[in-house]
N, C-alpha and C positions, 0 to 999 in steps of 0.2 A: 659721405664718400671719400678718403682722404687720394689727391694727385699724388702720380709716382714724383720720387726727384730725379731728375737727371744723374747718371750714374757719367760719372768725369774720373780720371787718371787719381786725381785727390781726395774721392773719394775713397776710390781703392786701395790708394796707398793708406789711407787712413784705417780703413778697416782689418788692414793687413798688418800695421803698428800696434793694432787694438790686438788682433787674436797672438801676435807674439808678445805682449808685456808678459810678465809670469803672472801666470793667473792664481786668484787665491784660493779655489778649488785644490790646488792639487799640496798648497801647507797646510789647508784644514786637513784635507786626505792624511797627510804623513803625521800629523799631530794626533790624528783619532784611530789611528793604528797601534793596536794593541799585542806585543808579540806573544802575550801568552794564549792569547787567543787566533791563531792560525785561522781560521774559516772566514773570521772576521776581516783578518788583512788580508787577505786574498780577493775577499769580497769586493773591499775599499779598491786594491789594485786593479781588480778590472775595470771596476766605473773608471779610474782614472784612464786606463789605456782604452776604453770606448771611447771616451771625450776626445781623448789626444788624437787618436783615428776621425773621428768626425770634424775637427780640425784641421788635421792634412788634406781632407776633402775638400773643407770648405775655402783653407789657402789655395789648391788646386783650379777653383771656382774661380778666386777672385783672380788667379794669373794669367788664367783665359782669360777673363774680362779685360785686365791689361792690357796684355797680346792683342783684343781685338779694338781695343781705342788706341794704342798706340802703334800705327802703322810704322814704326821702323823698327819697335820690337817685332810688330808680326811678321815684315819682310826676314830679319834675324834667322826665324823659325824657319822660315818655306828656305832660304838659304841652306840651312843645316841640313835642311832632309833633302834637299836636293841633291847637295854637295854630296851626301851619300849614300844616293842611291843610283848604281851602275849602271848606263850604259843612257844618260843623260847629258845629252851635248850644252858646255857652257853658256853657250848664246841662247839657249831655252832660260836657259836657269836666268841670264842677264835679262830677259825680255818680262818675265816673268814679276822681277824685281821692281821695271823701270813701270810696268801697269799697277804693282801693289802699292807702290808709291806715288805715283799719279805721274810719272814722268812720260808716262808712254806718250811717242813721237815726238820728243824730243832732244833725243841723241846726238 
């Protein structure tokens, strides 16, 4: 049984970089498209589109992990959501940020 690696911000950023590199499968798909066979071209396009949809989901997953590992990024997300919510007093938002950043009681 293999041991699970520790997930770090560097690991997450590395995975995002791998996903954002120009994937060879897109180049290969474009090369295989034969405009004289529309069904084949549509099938290849559908495969590429499905893969890109998966990549977007994976990127969102890594974005959330990054936010969880990075307290400042997480705090910024909370601030943005709280600032856009009517009726939340700024004092409460400030207290939430202090708690998220580990600054509670250090005002």
